[in-house]
N, C-alpha and C positions, 0 to 999 in steps of 0.2 A: 902096321896097319892104319887103316886109316879111319879114325873116332869123329864122335859128333859129341862138339862141347855142349855141355848142360850142367844146370846145377841143380844138387839132388836136394829136397826138403825132405826131412827124416825126423825119428821121436828123438833125436841125440843120445839113445843108447847104443852099449857097445853090438849087441845084438841089429838093430835098425842100421849102426856103418857095414856090419858085415854083409848086410841085406842089399849094401848100393853096390859095395864090390862084386855082386854077384849079379846085380842090373849090370852094372856099369861093362862086365865082358858079355852076358847076353845079349845087351843090346848097341853093343861097340860104341860106348861111349868114355868122353873122359870128363870128368867130374872137375870141374873149373871150383867150383865152393860148394859147400854142405852147407847149410842151414837147418838149425835144430828149432825146438818150438817157441822159444824165445828170442829168437834173431833178429833184428829188426834192419839187416843188409839187405841192403835193394841189390840185383843184377840187372845185367844186359844181357846174361845168357838166360837161354831158355829153361823154363823151371818145370822139375818134373817130381812127382811129392811118391817116396816110394814107401808101402806098407811095410814094418815089420814082418816076416815071415823066417820061422825057425829053422825050418828044414833049409831053407837058402842059407840061414847064416850057418848053421851049423856043416854046411856042404864047402861053404869058406872056411870056416876054422877047422876042418880036418885037411884041407889043400894047403892051407899053411904048415900045419905041422909034417905033412907028405913032403913038401916042398921046401921048407926053412928050419924043419924039426921043434922041437919045443923051445929054442932058446928066439928061434924066430916068432913064434906064436906070444912066450914071454915078451918080446920087444915089441910085438902090435900091442898086445894088450895095456900094456905100463904106456908106452906112448897116446893110446887113447885118453888117459887118467893126467895127461900134464894140460901145462897152461900154455902148452903151444900154440902161437896164432896160426889159426887155419890147419891143425893137426890132421883134420882127415884127409887133407889133400897129400899133406906130407905123408901119412900113413898108406896113402893110397899107391903113392909115385914107390913106396920103399917096397910095396907089395909088389906093383907091376916089376919092379926090376928084379924081386927075389923071384918070379915065379918063373923067371926067364933064367935068372943067373944060379938058384940052385941053394943049400946051404953055404956056398963060397960068398954070397953076398953079404954073410953075417961080418966075416973076418974084412969086408973091402972097406975100409976104413979112410980111405981118401975118396970114396964116392960120395958126392954131397946130401944124397938122402938117407944112407946110413949114418953118415957124421951129425945132421940133424937131429933124429931119431935117438940116437944116445947121447949127447949133448941133454936133449929132453927130460929122457929117464933120467941120466945122472942127477939131474937137478928134481925131478919127484923124488928118487930115494933118497938124497941127501936132507931133502925136505922131512920125508918120514920118518927119517931117523933121528931129527932134533925136536920133532915132536913126541916120541919116543920118551925123552929125558923132562921134557918140557911141558907135558901137558898135567895141571892140578885139579883134581875135582872137589868138588863142595859136597857136603853129605846135606842131601835133601828129604827129612822122614824114611830114612834107610836107603833110598837111591841117591849113588855119586852120580854129577852133574858137572859138565867141562864145557865149556866153547872154544871152537878155534878157527882162524882164520887162515886157510892155507891159499896159497897160490896156484896148487895142485890137487887132485880129489885124491888125498893122502889115506881118506878112510880106509877102503878097500886092501891097504897093506900096514895098518895099523890094528884090525881087526885081530887077528889070530896074535899078536905081541898083548895088548891090552887083557883080552880073554884068558891066558894063561899069566897075565900078571894077579888080576883081581877075579879069578877064578870064580869065589863064591861067594862075590857081590853083584850087585844088579846096579848097571851104571848106563849110562846114556852119553855119547861124544858127539855135539851138536857141531857139525861144519857150515855156517853161518853163511858163507859167501857160495857155497853149490845147493844150498839148503837139503842137505843129506846129514841122516844121525849113526853112529854106531850106535848099537842095541844089545845088550848084554844080560842076560839070564844065566843064574846058574847052569853050565852045560852046555849053552848055546850062544850063539851071537848073530847077530842081521843088519845088512844095511837097509834104512827103510828112507827114503823121500819127505 
């Protein structure tokens, strides 16, 4: 299929990325780069702004599940959390391959698109595992506080662990690199920018 090369400018969220995937198929475009809100890169490719549309993102997410199953969805989401350079382009190429190949794509470890994502996700998961054992909280007036500086966005992987471990505590785990926090009150936790 002949596609027009383009650079997508989007809000940097996972639903925003999935909306870009939808648009790439709807407009027959091949994303050469993805620019987030604070991305200062310049590009020679035509830039198209893509606004996040939840219905389109949901359709793509369902399509990933239909073609690649839950393991494919997990790999896609976790790859988005990694510090892999140009991760969106790598994920898009993997999805393009996976949509054609189906669940067999996940077992194709010799394919560079699959291997690149698996390595990045292994790095993410390894880093998250280390933080499970090395985070130390300080008590500040009844609220436990800690700051981490991970390479990857590990907080989504740490939420359930720390909420279970400190289920009766109020705490905030601050990721100063990605400027987001894991906020916990007894009975619930959330990620906050």
